[in-house]
N, C-alpha and C positions, 0 to 999 in steps of 0.2 A: 584706452589704448590710442586712437585714431589723435585728438585731445592736444596726449602730452606730446605725443611723435613731432604733432604741427607745431607746439611752441618750443620746443627743446630744436627742432630746425629755425625755427627765427633767431631762438638766443643765440645757437651756433653762427649762424649768420651776421648777427649783431655784433658777437664775438671779433667774428673777420673784419669787421666793417671801421673795428677799431684797433687791430692789433697792427698797427701800422710800423710797427719796430719787431717784429717778429720776423725769423728770418723765411726766406723764400719755402725752405726745405720745409720748415715747421706749417707753414698755409698749406703749401702741396700734400703735407700728410693731412691734415683739415677737411681741406676739398675729397681727396679719394677718402676717407673714411665715410661723409655724408653719403657720398655715392653709392659707397657699400650699402650704408642703410637704406638708402631709399630702393636701391636693388634688390635687397633681402625683403624688404616692405612689401616691395610689388610684390613677389613671388607669395608671401606669405598670404597677402589680397587675394591673389588668383586663388591660390587652392582655398581659402575659406569660402570663396565663392563657388567653388564649381564644387564644395559641399552643400553648399546651399541650395543650387539646381540640382541636386539629384534630391534632395529633402525635399524639395518644389515637385519634383515628379511621384513622390507620393502621397500629392493630397490630390484632393478634388479638383479647387478650382487654378489645377498646372500654370496655365498660361498669365492671368494674373500675377500668381506668384513669383512666375519667372520674372515676369513685369519686372517687378519691385525691384530681386536682385538685381537683374539688368540695370536699372537704373543708381542704385546703390553703387554699383560695382563702376560705374560711367561714374561717376562722384568722389570715389577715391581715388581710381586711375587718375581723373584730372587734377590733383589736388598735389597728387606726386607729380604731375607733369611740371605742375607749377611751382612745384618746391626745383626742381630741376632748373626750369629757366633763368630764377631768380637765383641760384647756385652759379649758374653760368655769366648769367651778368655781374657776379661778385666777383666771379674767375677773375674775369676782361677787367671788371676796376681796378681790382688788387694788383694785375697786371698792367693794367696803365701807368697805375700810381709805384707801380717797381719802376718803369722804366724812365717816369719825372725824374725819380730819387738819382737817380744813375746819370743823368745829363746835369742834375743840377750843380754837381759839383764845378761842371763849364760852365755855368750860368751869371751874371750879373745878380744880383740883389734886387733889380725889380723883375729878370724872370724869375726869380727862386718866388717871389712874392706870387705873380701869375700863378705859378704853379698850385702855391697853396692853395688858391682861391678856387683853381679848377680842381683838385684836390676836397674841399667844403663844399664845392657843387655836385662832384660827383659823387659825394659821400650822401648829402642832403635829396638828390634826386633817387637814391639808391632807398632811402629810407623811406622818401614819400609814395615811392612804387609797391615797397610792403605795406604799407598802411591803406592804398588805396586796395590792394588783394587781399588782404584781411576783413576791409568793409565789404567787400563785394561777396568774402567768402559768407560775412555773417549774412548780409542780403540773401545768401540763395537758402541758407540753413534756415531764415524764418519763414522764405513763402510757402513751404508746403505747410506748414501752422496755418495760413492763414487762407489756403486753398482750403484745408479739411475743415477750418471753420465757415467757409462761404461753402462750401458741399452739404454742412450741419443746417445751416438755416436757412439754404432750400429747401434739404428734404425735411423739415418742420415745417415750410409752409405748405408744400405741396403732401403734407399728410393731413395738413390742416381744411385747404380743399377736396380731399375725397372725403371727410368727414361728414362735411357739409353738404357736399354733394346726395352722399350717403343715405344722410338724415333728410334733405326734399326727397328723394325717390322714397323712405317710406312712410313720410307724411301723405305723398299726394298718392301711394298707395290702400292705405289708413284712409281717407276721404274718397276713392275709388270703389271700395268696397263699401262704405254708406249711404253713398250713392248709390249705388246696387240692390242694396237689403231695401232701399226707401220706393226703388222702382216697381222692386217685387211687393211690398205689400199695398202699395196701392194697382198691382194689376188685379191679387188675392179680391180686396175691397169692389175692385169694378165687377168684378166676378160673383162675388157673392151679392152685391144687389144685381145686376143682370138673374141670378138664380130666384130671388127673392120674387122680381118683380111676376117672373113668369111662372111660377107657383099661384100667384095672386090671381093671375090672371085667369088660372084654368082652373082657380075655384069660385072665380067672381067675386072675389072683395074687391073691396075700394082700395087706391092705392093706397102704400103707407108710406110715413114717414121718410125723408130721407135719411137713412142712416150717415154718420159722421167721419170725413175721412179718417186714417188712423196716421198719427205723427208718426 
């Protein structure tokens, strides 16, 4: 719906730019209709986002939800403001063109040619301005997708690093446990040899062969 309204606005504005033969009254009616549409769209947007604010207060992540709604509200209002500015610019251009037409009847052929050039330049400037606005809007709409992709890549890298760190920790724990078991076996072997030697001495037996160390 939003894209349709924006497209309709630019079609209407282009129609105004090309309507050089239209009467001032007809042009005024078209301008008034556009302003009424923008006003109604602004009221609708405010009502819609107020309803979304109410929904946010029922969610767990209230602040995050409200922040998202607020950002979208600002973008929508900024878009309507740009439409108003473009409409005002076009109205001034039309008024200027009308004033030029009124003076053409008293002007020489040379002045009439100069006036035609000024009208052509004003129309070209208006079209260039509209083109720049469309390109800026397209860039702003594409920016959130780029930021989201960057966040996803960063999250994947962080997850991979965390998994590697967890694997290293697990390996270190296993190695520590194995070393502990080995040291315990060594201690038990030394105690058995000492006990065996003490028993031999008490019985007057010759020294026994040294037992192999456990692996």
